[in-house]
N, C-alpha and C positions, 0 to 999 in steps of 0.2 A: 631439448633434442627435437621436439616436434616442429619447431620453426627453422630448423637447419636448412631445409630446402628453400625456404623463402629468403634467407640470408644469402645463400649461394645464388639464387636467381637475381636478387638485387645487385650483387657484385657483377654478375655477367651483364645485366641490363645497364648498369651504371657505367661500365667500361666502354660500352658502345661496340661498333663493328671494328674489325681489324683493318689495317691499311689495305690489304689485298681485297677484302670484301668491299670496302668503300670505293676502291678504284674500279672494280668490276661493276658494282651497282651504279656508280656515277657515270661510267662510260656507256652502259646500256641505256640508262634513263636519258642521257643526252642524245644518244642515237635514236631512241624512240621519239623523243621530242622533235628532233629534226625531221624524221620521217612523217610525223603527224602534220608538221607545217608544210611539207612538200606535197602531201597527198590530199590536202584539204580541198574539197570540191567547191566550185564557184557557185554554191547555193546557200540557202539559209542554214544548212547543217554545218557550215564551215566553223561557226562559233564553237561547236562541240569539239572539233578537232583542235582548234586553237587553245581551248580550255585544257584539254588533255595534254597538249604540248607544254603548256605553262606548268602543269602539275609535274610533268617529267623533268622539266628544267629546274623546278624547285627542289625535287629530289636530288638532282645532280649537285645543286648548290649546297644542300644539306650534307652531301657526302664529301664535298671538297672543303667546306668551311670548318671552322672550329669555334668553340666558345659560344658566345651569345648569338652570333649569326646562325650557327647550327641549331641552337635551341629555338630561335625565332622561326627558322624554316621548318623545323620539326613540329613546332606548335601550330603553324599554319596548316601543315599537312594533316596533323591530328584533328584540327577543327574541321577541315574539309571532309575528312573521313566521318566525323560525327554527323555533319550536315547531310552527306550523301546517304549514310546508313539510316539516319532518321527519316529522310525523304522516302527511301526504299521501304522502310517499315510502315510509314503512313500510307503509301500507295498500296501496299498489300493489305492493310487494314481496310482500305476503301474497296478493294477488289472483292474481298470476301471469301476467297478460297484458302482453306487452311493447309492442305497438303498439295504438293506438286503432282501433276498428272504424268509428267515425264522427266527425263534427266535434265533438260534445260529449262523447264517450266518454273517460273518463280512462285513462291508460296509464302504464307505468313510465317510458317515455321522457319523457312530458310532466311527470311528477312530478320527474324528475331535473333537467329544464330549469327548472322552477319553483323547486326548491331552490337551484340555482346563481344564478338571476336575483333571488330575493327573500330567501331564508334566509341565504345567505352574506354578501351586502352588509349585511343587517340586523344580524347579529351583529358584523361588522367595525366598523360604526359604534358599536355599544354598547361594544365593547372599546376603541375609539379614544378615546371621551370618558368612559369609566369611569362611566357612569350619572350624569354631571354632577358627579362628585366631583373631577374634574380642573378646573383653571382653564379658563374659557371660551376655546376656540380656534377653534371651528367657527362 
């Protein structure tokens, strides 16, 4: 009886998003990606805009696709989340301040929470589906 919530969570997670949720998420991520491409400044910062646009388009493809392509896109997104959260954690370890001074100030505690909330689940998904090389189960 104690594992009932885990079984229910696995069923919900395994089923994926509904069609309506995928359409909404895919549409907005495509829109954000297009906006990032259009507003990219003609400076050295443009690469960051293009990278974020690529991530948005990858989310859009993951929403539209099914089977192994969806698993592959989800695994790439999960790996990106792991790398970004790991970089954020490392940079906060180097900065040395443990608690944030204000609402938008980064801290080591915040980076640890970010790592556990996004990095670990992202790589768990990538490992579970093996970048789409495993038969479609999710």
